Each structure stands twice: as C-alpha cells, then as structure tokens.
Backbone of each chain as nested JSON, in Angstrom:
{
  "chains": [
    {"id": "A", "residues": [
      {"number": 1, "name": "LYS", "atoms": {"N": [-14.237, -6.148, 12.34], "CA": [-14.509, -5.694, 10.953], "C": [-15.241, -4.361, 10.965]}},
      {"number": 2, "name": "GLY", "atoms": {"N": [-14.793, -3.456, 10.11], "CA": [-15.337, -2.106, 10.117], "C": [-16.64, -1.965, 9.369]}},
      {"number": 3, "name": "ASN", "atoms": {"N": [-17.213, -0.779, 9.534], "CA": [-18.485, -0.421, 8.899], "C": [-18.198, 0.562, 7.762]}},
      {"number": 4, "name": "ALA", "atoms": {"N": [-18.414, 0.099, 6.533], "CA": [-18.047, 0.9, 5.368], "C": [-18.845, 2.211, 5.301]}},
      {"number": 5, "name": "GLU", "atoms": {"N": [-20.094, 2.173, 5.695], "CA": [-20.896, 3.405, 5.627], "C": [-20.381, 4.446, 6.62]}},
      {"number": 6, "name": "ALA", "atoms": {"N": [-20.037, 3.986, 7.799], "CA": [-19.446, 4.911, 8.775], "C": [-18.091, 5.41, 8.276]}},
      {"number": 7, "name": "GLY", "atoms": {"N": [-17.359, 4.551, 7.597], "CA": [-16.073, 4.951, 7.043], "C": [-16.215, 6.06, 6.016]}},
      {"number": 8, "name": "GLU", "atoms": {"N": [-17.236, 5.958, 5.208], "CA": [-17.455, 6.982, 4.186], "C": [-17.592, 8.368, 4.815]}},
      {"number": 9, "name": "GLN", "atoms": {"N": [-18.175, 8.417, 5.989], "CA": [-18.365, 9.696, 6.67], "C": [-17.039, 10.323, 7.119]}},
      {"number": 10, "name": "LYS", "atoms": {"N": [-16.051, 9.488, 7.276], "CA": [-14.741, 9.978, 7.737], "C": [-13.768, 10.187, 6.565]}},
      {"number": 11, "name": "ALA", "atoms": {"N": [-14.201, 9.884, 5.35], "CA": [-13.275, 9.84, 4.219], "C": [-13.098, 11.177, 3.511]}},
      {"number": 12, "name": "MET", "atoms": {"N": [-13.777, 12.213, 3.965], "CA": [-13.675, 13.5, 3.266], "C": [-12.224, 13.971, 3.164]}},
      {"number": 13, "name": "MET", "atoms": {"N": [-11.475, 13.727, 4.217], "CA": [-10.1, 14.236, 4.231], "C": [-9.157, 13.387, 3.382]}},
      {"number": 14, "name": "CYS", "atoms": {"N": [-9.609, 12.224, 2.973], "CA": [-8.757, 11.32, 2.187], "C": [-8.825, 11.612, 0.688]}},
      {"number": 15, "name": "VAL", "atoms": {"N": [-9.926, 12.255, 0.287], "CA": [-10.289, 12.367, -1.135], "C": [-9.267, 13.147, -1.96]}},
      {"number": 16, "name": "ALA", "atoms": {"N": [-8.674, 14.181, -1.386], "CA": [-7.781, 15.041, -2.173], "C": [-6.643, 14.234, -2.79]}},
      {"number": 17, "name": "CYS", "atoms": {"N": [-6.126, 13.282, -2.037], "CA": [-5.005, 12.487, -2.54], "C": [-5.432, 11.12, -3.075]}},
      {"number": 18, "name": "HIS", "atoms": {"N": [-6.393, 10.493, -2.406], "CA": [-6.744, 9.11, -2.772], "C": [-7.972, 9.018, -3.654]}},
      {"number": 19, "name": "GLY", "atoms": {"N": [-8.584, 10.164, -3.986], "CA": [-9.678, 10.167, -4.946], "C": [-11.022, 9.769, -4.362]}},
      {"number": 20, "name": "ALA", "atoms": {"N": [-12.074, 10.302, -4.951], "CA": [-13.426, 9.994, -4.476], "C": [-13.777, 8.53, -4.715]}},
      {"number": 21, "name": "SER", "atoms": {"N": [-13.099, 7.903, -5.674], "CA": [-13.373, 6.484, -5.925], "C": [-12.186, 5.602, -5.542]}},
      {"number": 22, "name": "GLY", "atoms": {"N": [-11.296, 6.146, -4.703], "CA": [-10.168, 5.356, -4.204], "C": [-9.027, 5.214, -5.189]}},
      {"number": 23, "name": "THR", "atoms": {"N": [-9.042, 6.036, -6.228], "CA": [-7.967, 6.037, -7.224], "C": [-7.139, 7.293, -7.034]}},
      {"number": 24, "name": "ALA", "atoms": {"N": [-5.844, 7.123, -6.842], "CA": [-4.968, 8.221, -6.43], "C": [-4.919, 9.347, -7.458]}},
      {"number": 25, "name": "SER", "atoms": {"N": [-4.724, 10.556, -6.949], "CA": [-4.703, 11.751, -7.785], "C": [-3.303, 12.105, -8.27]}},
      {"number": 26, "name": "ALA", "atoms": {"N": [-2.284, 11.417, -7.769], "CA": [-0.905, 11.692, -8.195], "C": [-0.12, 10.38, -8.09]}},
      {"number": 27, "name": "PRO", "atoms": {"N": [0.951, 10.255, -8.894], "CA": [1.652, 8.964, -8.982], "C": [2.204, 8.436, -7.657]}},
      {"number": 28, "name": "LEU", "atoms": {"N": [2.58, 9.345, -6.777], "CA": [3.208, 8.871, -5.539], "C": [2.194, 8.348, -4.511]}},
      {"number": 29, "name": "TYR", "atoms": {"N": [0.909, 8.6, -4.725], "CA": [-0.09, 8.159, -3.747], "C": [-0.66, 6.807, -4.145]}},
      {"number": 30, "name": "PRO", "atoms": {"N": [-0.922, 5.958, -3.18], "CA": [-1.489, 4.648, -3.532], "C": [-2.988, 4.702, -3.84]}},
      {"number": 31, "name": "ASN", "atoms": {"N": [-3.388, 3.878, -4.795], "CA": [-4.807, 3.576, -4.952], "C": [-5.257, 2.778, -3.731]}},
      {"number": 32, "name": "LEU", "atoms": {"N": [-6.458, 3.02, -3.29], "CA": [-6.982, 2.309, -2.118], "C": [-8.17, 1.403, -2.451]}},
      {"number": 33, "name": "ALA", "atoms": {"N": [-8.836, 1.673, -3.547], "CA": [-10.06, 0.93, -3.882], "C": [-9.779, -0.556, -4.026]}},
      {"number": 34, "name": "GLY", "atoms": {"N": [-10.481, -1.354, -3.264], "CA": [-10.346, -2.803, -3.367], "C": [-9.124, -3.371, -2.681]}},
      {"number": 35, "name": "GLN", "atoms": {"N": [-8.394, -2.522, -1.984], "CA": [-7.248, -3.03, -1.213], "C": [-7.789, -3.893, -0.064]}},
      {"number": 36, "name": "GLN", "atoms": {"N": [-6.967, -4.774, 0.432], "CA": [-7.37, -5.667, 1.513], "C": [-7.695, -4.869, 2.784]}},
      {"number": 37, "name": "GLU", "atoms": {"N": [-8.825, -5.162, 3.373], "CA": [-9.251, -4.416, 4.559], "C": [-8.233, -4.501, 5.703]}},
      {"number": 38, "name": "ALA", "atoms": {"N": [-7.733, -5.698, 5.964], "CA": [-6.782, -5.852, 7.083], "C": [-5.497, -5.077, 6.824]}},
      {"number": 39, "name": "TYR", "atoms": {"N": [-5.082, -5.039, 5.558], "CA": [-3.863, -4.286, 5.239], "C": [-4.092, -2.785, 5.381]}},
      {"number": 40, "name": "LEU", "atoms": {"N": [-5.24, -2.306, 4.933], "CA": [-5.535, -0.877, 5.087], "C": [-5.548, -0.488, 6.559]}},
      {"number": 41, "name": "GLU", "atoms": {"N": [-6.178, -1.326, 7.377], "CA": [-6.224, -1.041, 8.814], "C": [-4.806, -1.051, 9.4]}},
      {"number": 42, "name": "HIS", "atoms": {"N": [-4.036, -2.052, 9.037], "CA": [-2.66, -2.107, 9.518], "C": [-1.879, -0.854, 9.128]}},
      {"number": 43, "name": "SER", "atoms": {"N": [-2.014, -0.44, 7.879], "CA": [-1.243, 0.703, 7.379], "C": [-1.613, 1.982, 8.122]}},
      {"number": 44, "name": "LEU", "atoms": {"N": [-2.897, 2.203, 8.294], "CA": [-3.322, 3.41, 9.013], "C": [-2.802, 3.395, 10.442]}},
      {"number": 45, "name": "GLN", "atoms": {"N": [-2.872, 2.243, 11.078], "CA": [-2.338, 2.138, 12.443], "C": [-0.823, 2.367, 12.459]}},
      {"number": 46, "name": "ALA", "atoms": {"N": [-0.147, 1.874, 11.423], "CA": [1.313, 2.058, 11.355], "C": [1.666, 3.543, 11.245]}},
      {"number": 47, "name": "TYR", "atoms": {"N": [0.913, 4.283, 10.432], "CA": [1.151, 5.734, 10.353], "C": [0.879, 6.383, 11.706]}},
      {"number": 48, "name": "LYS", "atoms": {"N": [-0.217, 5.988, 12.33], "CA": [-0.593, 6.581, 13.621], "C": [0.472, 6.341, 14.688]}},
      {"number": 49, "name": "LYS", "atoms": {"N": [1.028, 5.139, 14.69], "CA": [2.036, 4.761, 15.697], "C": [3.423, 5.281, 15.355]}},
      {"number": 50, "name": "GLY", "atoms": {"N": [3.571, 5.913, 14.192], "CA": [4.889, 6.397, 13.798], "C": [5.812, 5.312, 13.29]}},
      {"number": 51, "name": "GLU", "atoms": {"N": [5.238, 4.221, 12.798], "CA": [6.057, 3.119, 12.277], "C": [6.475, 3.333, 10.825]}},
      {"number": 52, "name": "ARG", "atoms": {"N": [6.016, 4.437, 10.235], "CA": [6.451, 4.759, 8.871], "C": [7.041, 6.155, 8.843]}},
      {"number": 53, "name": "SER", "atoms": {"N": [8.117, 6.296, 8.089], "CA": [8.725, 7.616, 7.92], "C": [9.114, 7.787, 6.46]}},
      {"number": 54, "name": "GLY", "atoms": {"N": [9.486, 8.987, 6.089], "CA": [9.829, 9.248, 4.686], "C": [8.58, 9.444, 3.848]}},
      {"number": 55, "name": "GLY", "atoms": {"N": [8.775, 9.929, 2.637], "CA": [7.642, 10.128, 1.725], "C": [6.553, 10.968, 2.377]}},
      {"number": 56, "name": "GLN", "atoms": {"N": [5.338, 10.487, 2.282], "CA": [4.19, 11.22, 2.821], "C": [3.855, 10.808, 4.26]}},
      {"number": 57, "name": "ALA", "atoms": {"N": [4.752, 10.104, 4.914], "CA": [4.397, 9.51, 6.203], "C": [4.009, 10.547, 7.262]}},
      {"number": 58, "name": "GLU", "atoms": {"N": [4.705, 11.69, 7.265], "CA": [4.375, 12.7, 8.284], "C": [2.989, 13.289, 8.041]}},
      {"number": 59, "name": "ILE", "atoms": {"N": [2.66, 13.453, 6.762], "CA": [1.335, 13.956, 6.416], "C": [0.269, 12.94, 6.825]}},
      {"number": 60, "name": "MET", "atoms": {"N": [0.521, 11.689, 6.512], "CA": [-0.444, 10.643, 6.884], "C": [-0.591, 10.564, 8.402]}},
      {"number": 61, "name": "LYS", "atoms": {"N": [0.516, 10.685, 9.103], "CA": [0.452, 10.632, 10.573], "C": [-0.429, 11.761, 11.101]}},
      {"number": 62, "name": "ALA", "atoms": {"N": [-0.27, 12.942, 10.519], "CA": [-1.075, 14.089, 10.952], "C": [-2.563, 13.84, 10.7]}},
      {"number": 63, "name": "TYR", "atoms": {"N": [-2.874, 13.311, 9.532], "CA": [-4.284, 13.034, 9.22], "C": [-4.867, 11.969, 10.14]}},
      {"number": 64, "name": "VAL", "atoms": {"N": [-4.08, 10.945, 10.391], "CA": [-4.596, 9.78, 11.115], "C": [-4.648, 10.03, 12.629]}},
      {"number": 65, "name": "SER", "atoms": {"N": [-3.867, 10.993, 13.094], "CA": [-3.753, 11.188, 14.544], "C": [-5.095, 11.479, 15.218]}},
      {"number": 66, "name": "GLY", "atoms": {"N": [-6.019, 12.07, 14.488], "CA": [-7.323, 12.374, 15.085], "C": [-8.344, 11.259, 14.963]}},
      {"number": 67, "name": "LEU", "atoms": {"N": [-7.942, 10.135, 14.396], "CA": [-8.892, 9.038, 14.178], "C": [-8.815, 8.015, 15.303]}},
      {"number": 68, "name": "SER", "atoms": {"N": [-9.984, 7.544, 15.717], "CA": [-10.039, 6.461, 16.712], "C": [-9.771, 5.13, 16.014]}},
      {"number": 69, "name": "ASP", "atoms": {"N": [-9.553, 4.088, 16.817], "CA": [-9.383, 2.748, 16.246], "C": [-10.612, 2.352, 15.437]}},
      {"number": 70, "name": "GLU", "atoms": {"N": [-11.775, 2.759, 15.933], "CA": [-13.011, 2.426, 15.221], "C": [-13.078, 3.178, 13.878]}},
      {"number": 71, "name": "ASP", "atoms": {"N": [-12.72, 4.457, 13.892], "CA": [-12.681, 5.216, 12.638], "C": [-11.771, 4.528, 11.618]}},
      {"number": 72, "name": "ILE", "atoms": {"N": [-10.633, 4.083, 12.088], "CA": [-9.66, 3.432, 11.201], "C": [-10.231, 2.141, 10.618]}},
      {"number": 73, "name": "SER", "atoms": {"N": [-10.875, 1.347, 11.461], "CA": [-11.518, 0.122, 10.963], "C": [-12.575, 0.437, 9.92]}},
      {"number": 74, "name": "ASN", "atoms": {"N": [-13.343, 1.492, 10.186], "CA": [-14.423, 1.848, 9.266], "C": [-13.884, 2.361, 7.932]}},
      {"number": 75, "name": "LEU", "atoms": {"N": [-12.838, 3.164, 7.99], "CA": [-12.222, 3.643, 6.742], "C": [-11.654, 2.477, 5.936]}},
      {"number": 76, "name": "ALA", "atoms": {"N": [-11.036, 1.543, 6.623], "CA": [-10.483, 0.372, 5.925], "C": [-11.604, -0.403, 5.227]}},
      {"number": 77, "name": "ALA", "atoms": {"N": [-12.723, -0.562, 5.928], "CA": [-13.858, -1.281, 5.332], "C": [-14.405, -0.532, 4.127]}},
      {"number": 78, "name": "TYR", "atoms": {"N": [-14.428, 0.785, 4.232], "CA": [-14.963, 1.609, 3.14], "C": [-14.12, 1.455, 1.871]}},
      {"number": 79, "name": "TYR", "atoms": {"N": [-12.822, 1.637, 1.98], "CA": [-11.975, 1.553, 0.78], "C": [-11.878, 0.115, 0.248]}},
      {"number": 80, "name": "ALA", "atoms": {"N": [-11.875, -0.855, 1.166], "CA": [-11.833, -2.258, 0.719], "C": [-13.096, -2.615, -0.069]}},
      {"number": 81, "name": "SER", "atoms": {"N": [-14.179, -1.951, 0.232], "CA": [-15.465, -2.282, -0.42], "C": [-15.577, -1.703, -1.828]}},
      {"number": 82, "name": "MET", "atoms": {"N": [-14.697, -0.766, -2.179], "CA": [-14.768, -0.134, -3.502], "C": [-14.184, -1.032, -4.577]}},
      {"number": 83, "name": "LYS", "atoms": {"N": [-14.706, -0.907, -5.771], "CA": [-14.148, -1.621, -6.936], "C": [-12.858, -0.924, -7.4]}},
      {"number": 84, "name": "PRO", "atoms": {"N": [-11.779, -1.675, -7.571], "CA": [-10.536, -1.045, -8.039], "C": [-10.661, -0.546, -9.494]}}
    ]},
    {"id": "B", "residues": [
      {"number": 1, "name": "LYS", "atoms": {"N": [11.627, 5.146, -15.186], "CA": [10.509, 4.191, -15.296], "C": [11.045, 2.786, -15.504]}},
      {"number": 2, "name": "GLY", "atoms": {"N": [10.474, 1.827, -14.82], "CA": [10.997, 0.472, -14.829], "C": [10.562, -0.342, -16.036]}},
      {"number": 3, "name": "ASN", "atoms": {"N": [11.179, -1.506, -16.142], "CA": [10.889, -2.451, -17.217], "C": [10.101, -3.631, -16.631]}},
      {"number": 4, "name": "ALA", "atoms": {"N": [8.834, -3.731, -17.021], "CA": [7.952, -4.731, -16.418], "C": [8.42, -6.157, -16.688]}},
      {"number": 5, "name": "GLU", "atoms": {"N": [8.958, -6.392, -17.873], "CA": [9.42, -7.759, -18.186], "C": [10.607, -8.159, -17.313]}},
      {"number": 6, "name": "ALA", "atoms": {"N": [11.512, -7.214, -17.117], "CA": [12.638, -7.492, -16.213], "C": [12.133, -7.675, -14.786]}},
      {"number": 7, "name": "GLY", "atoms": {"N": [11.107, -6.912, -14.416], "CA": [10.524, -7.041, -13.081], "C": [9.952, -8.422, -12.838]}},
      {"number": 8, "name": "GLU", "atoms": {"N": [9.319, -8.958, -13.853], "CA": [8.729, -10.292, -13.715], "C": [9.787, -11.324, -13.33]}},
      {"number": 9, "name": "GLN", "atoms": {"N": [10.994, -11.145, -13.874], "CA": [12.069, -12.094, -13.574], "C": [12.488, -12.043, -12.104]}},
      {"number": 10, "name": "LYS", "atoms": {"N": [12.222, -10.928, -11.453], "CA": [12.61, -10.771, -10.047], "C": [11.449, -11.053, -9.095]}},
      {"number": 11, "name": "ALA", "atoms": {"N": [10.28, -11.367, -9.634], "CA": [9.07, -11.43, -8.803], "C": [8.829, -12.801, -8.184]}},
      {"number": 12, "name": "MET", "atoms": {"N": [9.7, -13.768, -8.45], "CA": [9.451, -15.113, -7.919], "C": [9.29, -15.096, -6.402]}},
      {"number": 13, "name": "MET", "atoms": {"N": [10.075, -14.27, -5.753], "CA": [10.045, -14.256, -4.287], "C": [8.837, -13.504, -3.732]}},
      {"number": 14, "name": "CYS", "atoms": {"N": [8.151, -12.78, -4.581], "CA": [7.006, -11.986, -4.122], "C": [5.706, -12.797, -4.113]}},
      {"number": 15, "name": "VAL", "atoms": {"N": [5.696, -13.859, -4.931], "CA": [4.464, -14.577, -5.258], "C": [3.796, -15.222, -4.044]}},
      {"number": 16, "name": "ALA", "atoms": {"N": [4.577, -15.749, -3.121], "CA": [3.989, -16.488, -2.001], "C": [2.985, -15.629, -1.237]}},
      {"number": 17, "name": "CYS", "atoms": {"N": [3.311, -14.367, -1.06], "CA": [2.42, -13.481, -0.298], "C": [1.543, -12.605, -1.194]}},
      {"number": 18, "name": "HIS", "atoms": {"N": [2.101, -12.137, -2.297], "CA": [1.367, -11.166, -3.121], "C": [0.681, -11.786, -4.336]}},
      {"number": 19, "name": "GLY", "atoms": {"N": [0.833, -13.106, -4.509], "CA": [0.086, -13.806, -5.552], "C": [0.703, -13.678, -6.932]}},
      {"number": 20, "name": "ALA", "atoms": {"N": [0.482, -14.699, -7.746], "CA": [1.022, -14.706, -9.11], "C": [0.377, -13.616, -9.956]}},
      {"number": 21, "name": "SER", "atoms": {"N": [-0.821, -13.199, -9.571], "CA": [-1.492, -12.133, -10.325], "C": [-1.579, -10.843, -9.517]}},
      {"number": 22, "name": "GLY", "atoms": {"N": [-0.74, -10.73, -8.474], "CA": [-0.705, -9.489, -7.696], "C": [-1.829, -9.337, -6.692]}},
      {"number": 23, "name": "THR", "atoms": {"N": [-2.539, -10.433, -6.442], "CA": [-3.629, -10.434, -5.459], "C": [-3.157, -11.205, -4.242]}},
      {"number": 24, "name": "ALA", "atoms": {"N": [-3.225, -10.567, -3.082], "CA": [-2.615, -11.103, -1.873], "C": [-3.215, -12.434, -1.453]}},
      {"number": 25, "name": "SER", "atoms": {"N": [-2.372, -13.262, -0.819], "CA": [-2.782, -14.595, -0.398], "C": [-3.313, -14.623, 1.026]}},
      {"number": 26, "name": "ALA", "atoms": {"N": [-3.221, -13.521, 1.744], "CA": [-3.733, -13.454, 3.116], "C": [-4.176, -12.019, 3.384]}},
      {"number": 27, "name": "PRO", "atoms": {"N": [-5.121, -11.843, 4.316], "CA": [-5.724, -10.518, 4.512], "C": [-4.746, -9.41, 4.881]}},
      {"number": 28, "name": "LEU", "atoms": {"N": [-3.679, -9.758, 5.565], "CA": [-2.772, -8.705, 6.012], "C": [-1.839, -8.202, 4.91]}},
      {"number": 29, "name": "TYR", "atoms": {"N": [-1.746, -8.914, 3.806], "CA": [-0.835, -8.518, 2.732], "C": [-1.568, -7.655, 1.714]}},
      {"number": 30, "name": "PRO", "atoms": {"N": [-0.899, -6.657, 1.181], "CA": [-1.567, -5.817, 0.177], "C": [-1.614, -6.46, -1.204]}},
      {"number": 31, "name": "ASN", "atoms": {"N": [-2.711, -6.203, -1.906], "CA": [-2.758, -6.452, -3.342], "C": [-1.804, -5.468, -4.012]}},
      {"number": 32, "name": "LEU", "atoms": {"N": [-1.138, -5.914, -5.054], "CA": [-0.198, -5.039, -5.763], "C": [-0.632, -4.75, -7.203]}},
      {"number": 33, "name": "ALA", "atoms": {"N": [-1.472, -5.599, -7.759], "CA": [-1.849, -5.46, -9.177], "C": [-2.51, -4.11, -9.423]}},
      {"number": 34, "name": "GLY", "atoms": {"N": [-1.96, -3.376, -10.369], "CA": [-2.558, -2.098, -10.746], "C": [-2.256, -0.956, -9.792]}},
      {"number": 35, "name": "GLN", "atoms": {"N": [-1.425, -1.23, -8.794], "CA": [-1.042, -0.126, -7.884], "C": [-0.172, 0.863, -8.665]}},
      {"number": 36, "name": "GLN", "atoms": {"N": [-0.113, 2.074, -8.196], "CA": [0.667, 3.108, -8.87], "C": [2.165, 2.765, -8.849]}},
      {"number": 37, "name": "GLU", "atoms": {"N": [2.791, 2.872, -9.997], "CA": [4.198, 2.495, -10.11], "C": [5.087, 3.307, -9.151]}},
      {"number": 38, "name": "ALA", "atoms": {"N": [4.866, 4.614, -9.1], "CA": [5.723, 5.451, -8.24], "C": [5.542, 5.091, -6.766]}},
      {"number": 39, "name": "TYR", "atoms": {"N": [4.305, 4.749, -6.399], "CA": [4.073, 4.37, -4.997], "C": [4.732, 3.027, -4.673]}},
      {"number": 40, "name": "LEU", "atoms": {"N": [4.634, 2.076, -5.589], "CA": [5.285, 0.78, -5.362], "C": [6.792, 0.961, -5.206]}},
      {"number": 41, "name": "GLU", "atoms": {"N": [7.375, 1.785, -6.065], "CA": [8.809, 2.027, -5.976], "C": [9.151, 2.692, -4.64]}},
      {"number": 42, "name": "HIS", "atoms": {"N": [8.38, 3.693, -4.276], "CA": [8.608, 4.356, -2.992], "C": [8.531, 3.366, -1.827]}},
      {"number": 43, "name": "SER", "atoms": {"N": [7.511, 2.515, -1.849], "CA": [7.31, 1.588, -0.728], "C": [8.469, 0.614, -0.598]}},
      {"number": 44, "name": "LEU", "atoms": {"N": [8.903, 0.062, -1.729], "CA": [10.026, -0.875, -1.685], "C": [11.288, -0.186, -1.172]}},
      {"number": 45, "name": "GLN", "atoms": {"N": [11.51, 1.042, -1.631], "CA": [12.673, 1.793, -1.129], "C": [12.531, 2.078, 0.367]}},
      {"number": 46, "name": "ALA", "atoms": {"N": [11.314, 2.362, 0.805], "CA": [11.099, 2.646, 2.232], "C": [11.426, 1.418, 3.084]}},
      {"number": 47, "name": "TYR", "atoms": {"N": [11.007, 0.237, 2.618], "CA": [11.369, -0.986, 3.347], "C": [12.887, -1.161, 3.355]}},
      {"number": 48, "name": "LYS", "atoms": {"N": [13.499, -0.937, 2.212], "CA": [14.953, -1.129, 2.104], "C": [15.708, -0.191, 3.042]}},
      {"number": 49, "name": "LYS", "atoms": {"N": [15.236, 1.046, 3.134], "CA": [15.904, 2.053, 3.969], "C": [15.564, 1.929, 5.454]}},
      {"number": 50, "name": "GLY", "atoms": {"N": [14.657, 1.0, 5.787], "CA": [14.255, 0.869, 7.181], "C": [13.285, 1.943, 7.633]}},
      {"number": 51, "name": "GLU", "atoms": {"N": [12.562, 2.536, 6.694], "CA": [11.6, 3.579, 7.053], "C": [10.252, 3.011, 7.486]}},
      {"number": 52, "name": "ARG", "atoms": {"N": [10.128, 1.684, 7.452], "CA": [8.89, 1.061, 7.925], "C": [9.229, 0.021, 8.972]}},
      {"number": 53, "name": "SER", "atoms": {"N": [8.419, -0.032, 10.013], "CA": [8.594, -1.054, 11.043], "C": [7.221, -1.59, 11.421]}},
      {"number": 54, "name": "GLY", "atoms": {"N": [7.207, -2.66, 12.207], "CA": [5.929, -3.261, 12.581], "C": [5.395, -4.133, 11.453]}},
      {"number": 55, "name": "GLY", "atoms": {"N": [4.394, -4.947, 11.79], "CA": [3.779, -5.807, 10.784], "C": [4.826, -6.668, 10.088]}},
      {"number": 56, "name": "GLN", "atoms": {"N": [4.768, -6.673, 8.767], "CA": [5.672, -7.5, 7.969], "C": [6.922, -6.741, 7.54]}},
      {"number": 57, "name": "ALA", "atoms": {"N": [7.169, -5.575, 8.141], "CA": [8.229, -4.719, 7.625], "C": [9.611, -5.376, 7.664]}},
      {"number": 58, "name": "GLU", "atoms": {"N": [9.891, -6.15, 8.708], "CA": [11.215, -6.783, 8.786], "C": [11.378, -7.835, 7.692]}},
      {"number": 59, "name": "ILE", "atoms": {"N": [10.287, -8.527, 7.415], "CA": [10.324, -9.532, 6.35], "C": [10.537, -8.845, 5.003]}},
      {"number": 60, "name": "MET", "atoms": {"N": [9.795, -7.768, 4.789], "CA": [9.954, -7.037, 3.529], "C": [11.372, -6.485, 3.397]}},
      {"number": 61, "name": "LYS", "atoms": {"N": [11.897, -5.968, 4.501], "CA": [13.26, -5.43, 4.449], "C": [14.255, -6.525, 4.04]}},
      {"number": 62, "name": "ALA", "atoms": {"N": [14.064, -7.705, 4.589], "CA": [14.957, -8.817, 4.255], "C": [14.852, -9.162, 2.77]}},
      {"number": 63, "name": "TYR", "atoms": {"N": [13.64, -9.23, 2.268], "CA": [13.473, -9.553, 0.85], "C": [14.069, -8.475, -0.05]}},
      {"number": 64, "name": "VAL", "atoms": {"N": [13.86, -7.221, 0.319], "CA": [14.236, -6.114, -0.56], "C": [15.738, -5.809, -0.486]}},
      {"number": 65, "name": "SER", "atoms": {"N": [16.374, -6.252, 0.584], "CA": [17.774, -5.86, 0.814], "C": [18.693, -6.294, -0.323]}},
      {"number": 66, "name": "GLY", "atoms": {"N": [18.341, -7.378, -1.007], "CA": [19.19, -7.854, -2.097], "C": [18.861, -7.25, -3.453]}},
      {"number": 67, "name": "LEU", "atoms": {"N": [17.913, -6.349, -3.492], "CA": [17.491, -5.774, -4.773], "C": [18.201, -4.447, -5.04]}},
      {"number": 68, "name": "SER", "atoms": {"N": [18.612, -4.258, -6.293], "CA": [19.189, -2.975, -6.701], "C": [18.066, -1.963, -6.94]}},
      {"number": 69, "name": "ASP", "atoms": {"N": [18.452, -0.7, -7.079], "CA": [17.455, 0.321, -7.412], "C": [16.753, -0.013, -8.727]}},
      {"number": 70, "name": "GLU", "atoms": {"N": [17.51, -0.56, -9.659], "CA": [16.918, -0.93, -10.949], "C": [15.927, -2.084, -10.783]}},
      {"number": 71, "name": "ASP", "atoms": {"N": [16.299, -3.086, -9.99], "CA": [15.366, -4.193, -9.713], "C": [14.057, -3.647, -9.14]}},
      {"number": 72, "name": "ILE", "atoms": {"N": [14.179, -2.719, -8.204], "CA": [12.996, -2.151, -7.545], "C": [12.131, -1.412, -8.562]}},
      {"number": 73, "name": "SER", "atoms": {"N": [12.74, -0.627, -9.425], "CA": [11.977, 0.07, -10.474], "C": [11.264, -0.925, -11.376]}},
      {"number": 74, "name": "ASN", "atoms": {"N": [11.964, -2.002, -11.701], "CA": [11.376, -2.987, -12.604], "C": [10.214, -3.731, -11.954]}},
      {"number": 75, "name": "LEU", "atoms": {"N": [10.377, -4.086, -10.692], "CA": [9.278, -4.755, -9.971], "C": [8.064, -3.832, -9.871]}},
      {"number": 76, "name": "ALA", "atoms": {"N": [8.304, -2.57, -9.602], "CA": [7.194, -1.611, -9.516], "C": [6.459, -1.536, -10.853]}},
      {"number": 77, "name": "ALA", "atoms": {"N": [7.223, -1.508, -11.943], "CA": [6.599, -1.46, -13.272], "C": [5.787, -2.729, -13.539]}},
      {"number": 78, "name": "TYR", "atoms": {"N": [6.325, -3.851, -13.096], "CA": [5.652, -5.136, -13.332], "C": [4.297, -5.177, -12.619]}},
      {"number": 79, "name": "TYR", "atoms": {"N": [4.277, -4.878, -11.343], "CA": [3.001, -4.947, -10.617], "C": [2.028, -3.842, -11.043]}},
      {"number": 80, "name": "ALA", "atoms": {"N": [2.558, -2.684, -11.368], "CA": [1.688, -1.602, -11.843], "C": [1.014, -1.963, -13.163]}},
      {"number": 81, "name": "SER", "atoms": {"N": [1.678, -2.803, -13.946], "CA": [1.143, -3.153, -15.271], "C": [0.03, -4.194, -15.207]}},
      {"number": 82, "name": "MET", "atoms": {"N": [-0.128, -4.844, -14.058], "CA": [-1.147, -5.902, -13.933], "C": [-2.533, -5.308, -13.729]}},
      {"number": 83, "name": "LYS", "atoms": {"N": [-3.516, -6.023, -14.213], "CA": [-4.912, -5.629, -13.967], "C": [-5.297, -5.976, -12.53]}},
      {"number": 84, "name": "PRO", "atoms": {"N": [-5.882, -5.035, -11.788], "CA": [-6.289, -5.34, -10.407], "C": [-7.467, -6.331, -10.361]}}
    ]}
  ]
}
C-alpha cells in the first residue's frame, strides 16, 4: 500500500490533465479522485509496461517511464485518498 | 453523445464487477460512477480494439466485443451520469 503524502510530491506532472483535485481538465482524460487504489496502480503499471496503446497511452507511458514502483504505489494512494 | 437510459439496458453485464451504482466490487476494478463520458467511451473502444492487455483486459474485450458503437456511447453516458 502506497503513501499518499509521498505520492503528492510526485503528482506535479499529473495536474495539467488530471487536475489539482483529481478532476480531469478535458473530456478525454479520466477523473482520478477516489478511484480504487489497486486499479490506479495497475493502470500506471500497464502504461509503463506498454500494455496500453491508442489515445493518450504514449503520453502516459512517457510520463510514467521515470517513476519507480514505489512512486507508482504512492501516486495511486494519493489519488485514491481524494474525494471524488 | 450517448443515451444514458439506453445504456442502463446494456449494463446488466457490467454490474458484477462495477457495481449497480458504478462502485467497484473488488479493489482491482475501477469505479465508473461519474467518470468522464468521453474517457469511458474511449476506454471501452480501446478494449474492443485490443489496445489494452494485461490485468482484466481480455475479460473486458470479451464483454465489449458484442457491443455496437452506439451501445458503447450509451453505456458511457449511463455511467457518467451516476453520482460517484
């Protein structure tokens, strides 16, 4: 299980699309606030591993490529902890 | 833009994992209630096109394979219309 406070420190790059409160800035981007932690972690890992293509997948892969497994867990905990 | 009422008619198969109110029944499944309509539509199309692998992607592909583009739009409208 991730550390939400540590996740917040890594979330600066997420804000442009997913919003400072986890609410997406454009229709094609998902809201993240209150999403299930395990699903968020899975999704980030899927982008990192190249298991998603199309849409914004290449952009997400680029963002996620510099994150460690721990960073990913922490980001998942951070967004899961927000109120939708 | 989809028709939420028509989407509800197609949502019977979604309920086991995503919940009658769009709240997931297990940690690995995403909540759908209140998610962005365009993102939901994109995601369902991505599963249908085989743009996602790993995790539950094969299961999702199987479920989505029988849905028309209109069904997908309607389901996206239905889940987007729910309160998270």
